[in-house]
C-alpha positions in Angstrom: 27.6 46.9 6.2 28.6 44.4 9.0 32.1 43.5 9.2 34.8 41.9 11.4 38.0 43.3 12.0 41.0 40.9 11.6 43.6 42.9 13.4 46.2 45.5 11.9 49.8 44.8 10.7 52.9 47.0 10.5 53.7 46.7 7.0 53.0 49.4 4.7 52.8 47.5 1.5 49.6 45.5 2.2 46.4 46.3 4.0 45.9 43.3 6.7 42.4 44.6 7.8 39.6 43.4 5.7 35.7 43.2 6.1 34.2 39.8 6.0 30.3 40.3 4.7 28.1 39.1 7.4 24.8 39.2 5.7 25.0 35.7 4.2 26.0 34.2 7.4 23.2 35.9 9.3 20.9 34.4 6.4 22.3 31.1 6.6 21.6 31.1 10.6 18.0 32.4 10.2 17.3 29.6 7.7 18.9 26.9 10.1 16.9 28.4 13.0 13.5 28.3 11.0 14.3 24.7 9.9 15.0 23.6 13.3 11.8 25.3 14.7 9.5 23.5 12.1 11.2 20.2 12.3 10.4 20.3 16.3 6.9 20.7 15.8 6.7 17.7 13.2 8.9 15.4 15.3 6.2 15.8 18.3 3.5 14.4 16.1 5.3 11.3 15.4 5.3 10.1 18.8 3.8 7.0 20.1 2.3 7.0 23.6 3.6 4.2 25.5 3.3 2.9 29.0 4.8 0.3 31.2 1.4 -1.4 31.8 2.4 -4.2 29.2 -0.6 -6.7 29.9 -3.0 -3.9 30.8 -5.7 -3.6 33.4 -7.6 -6.9 34.1 -11.0 -7.0 32.4 -13.8 -8.8 32.7 -15.2 -8.7 29.1 -14.5 -11.6 26.8 -12.6 -11.1 23.7 -14.2 -12.0 20.5 -11.3 -13.4 18.2 -12.7 -14.2 14.5 -10.8 -16.5 12.3 -9.0 -14.9 9.6 -10.9 -14.6 6.2 -10.2 -16.5 3.4 -8.3 -14.7 0.6 -7.9 -15.6 -3.1 -4.3 -15.5 -4.5 -3.8 -15.4 -8.1 -0.5 -16.6 -9.5 0.2 -15.5 -13.1 2.4 -18.0 -14.7 3.7 -18.3 -18.1 1.2 -21.0 -19.2 -1.2 -21.1 -16.5 -3.0 -19.1 -13.8 -2.8 -20.8 -10.1 -5.8 -19.8 -8.2 -5.2 -20.7 -4.3 -7.5 -20.0 -1.4 -5.8 -19.3 1.8 -7.3 -18.7 5.3 -4.1 -17.0 6.8 -1.0 -19.6 5.9 -3.3 -22.5 5.5 -4.3 -23.3 1.7 -7.8 -24.4 1.6 -8.2 -25.0 -2.1 -6.1 -24.8 -5.0 -6.8 -25.1 -8.9 -5.1 -24.3 -12.2 -6.6 -22.6 -15.3 -4.5 -22.8 -18.7 -3.5 -19.6 -20.0 -5.0 -19.2 -23.6 -2.8 -18.1 -26.5 -4.0 -14.7 -27.7 -2.7 -12.9 -30.7 -5.1 -9.9 -30.6 -4.4 -6.6 -28.9 -7.3 -6.8 -26.3 -6.7 -9.8 -23.8 -9.7 -11.3 -22.3 -9.2 -14.2 -20.1 -12.9 -15.6 -20.0 -12.0 -19.1 -18.8 -10.2 -17.5 -15.9 -13.3 -15.1 -15.0 -15.3 -18.3 -15.1 -13.1 -20.1 -12.9 -12.7 -17.4 -10.4 -16.7 -17.0 -10.1 -17.0 -20.8 -9.5 -14.2 -20.5 -6.8 -16.1 -17.4 -5.1 -19.3 -19.2 -5.1 -17.9 -22.3 -3.2 -15.3 -20.4 -0.9 -16.7 -16.8 0.0 -17.9 -15.6 3.1 -19.5 -12.5 1.8 -22.4 -13.8 -0.3 -25.3 -12.2 1.5 -26.7 -8.9 -0.1 -26.6 -7.2 3.1 -23.1 -8.1 3.9 -20.9 -5.0 3.4 -17.6 -7.1 2.9 -15.9 -7.9 0.2 -13.2 -10.7 -0.3 -9.5 -10.0 -1.0 -7.9 -11.2 -4.1 -3.8 -11.0 -4.0 -2.2 -10.7 -7.5 1.1 -12.5 -7.5 2.8 -11.6 -11.0 6.4 -11.4 -12.4 8.0 -7.9 -12.5 8.4 -8.6 -16.5 4.7 -9.2 -17.0 3.5 -6.9 -19.5 0.9 -4.2 -18.2 -1.9 -5.3 -20.6 -1.7 -8.8 -19.0 -2.0 -7.3 -15.5 -5.2 -5.2 -16.7 -6.7 -8.6 -18.4 -6.2 -10.6 -15.1 -7.8 -7.7 -13.0 -10.7 -7.6 -15.4 -11.2 -11.1 -15.0 -11.2 -11.0 -11.2 -13.5 -8.0 -11.4 -16.0 -9.8 -13.7 -17.6 -11.7 -10.5 -20.1 -9.5 -9.2 -22.8 -9.7 -6.4 -25.8 -7.6 -5.4 -25.3 -4.9 -2.6 -28.0 -3.8 -0.5 -27.7 -0.2 0.5 -31.0 0.8 2.2 -33.9 0.0 -0.1 -31.5 0.2 -3.2 -29.4 -3.0 -4.8 -26.5 -2.3 -6.8 -24.1 -4.8 -8.3 -20.3 -4.6 -7.4 -17.3 -6.7 -7.8 -16.9 -9.1 -5.0 -13.2 -8.8 -4.9 -10.9 -6.1 -3.7 -7.6 -6.9 -5.7 -4.3 -6.0 -4.3 -0.7 -7.1 -5.3 1.4 -9.1 -3.6 5.1 -7.7 -2.8 8.4 -9.8 -2.1 
């Protein structure tokens, strides 16, 4: 067994030489070396290539800048739903749908679904069946909102559908891609 001699003493009562077990120390070093080798490989993957040419080389091509697309923002309040169409930070239209009182276990917001469909018909930029794009609906809720209400609102948003043409086949799909807001 590997050990270290720590020196001797003159006293006959007690032995000063003792062996220190080196096996755990060697194991710790091997694990540390393996860890450092593995992390060195992963660190190289997270690099970004950058250069000093900030503006870049001059180009003769013109850049086609598209205006940002409109997005439907659905704010879920205690007594009403607020539907706001925004194009970047600009409010395009705004409407309110009262929240119905429901005592049943299954929530259905049919008035909200109807209003979302009407708003989409007026404001959307993706209504052609050959257009592969979908509109974005951003759901703004309180953290205390019950899950069943969140699902009912999402179902009402997904109820609006349109035809999508894929080759010769035409299928009905929801017009919105629902995402949640974060604060």
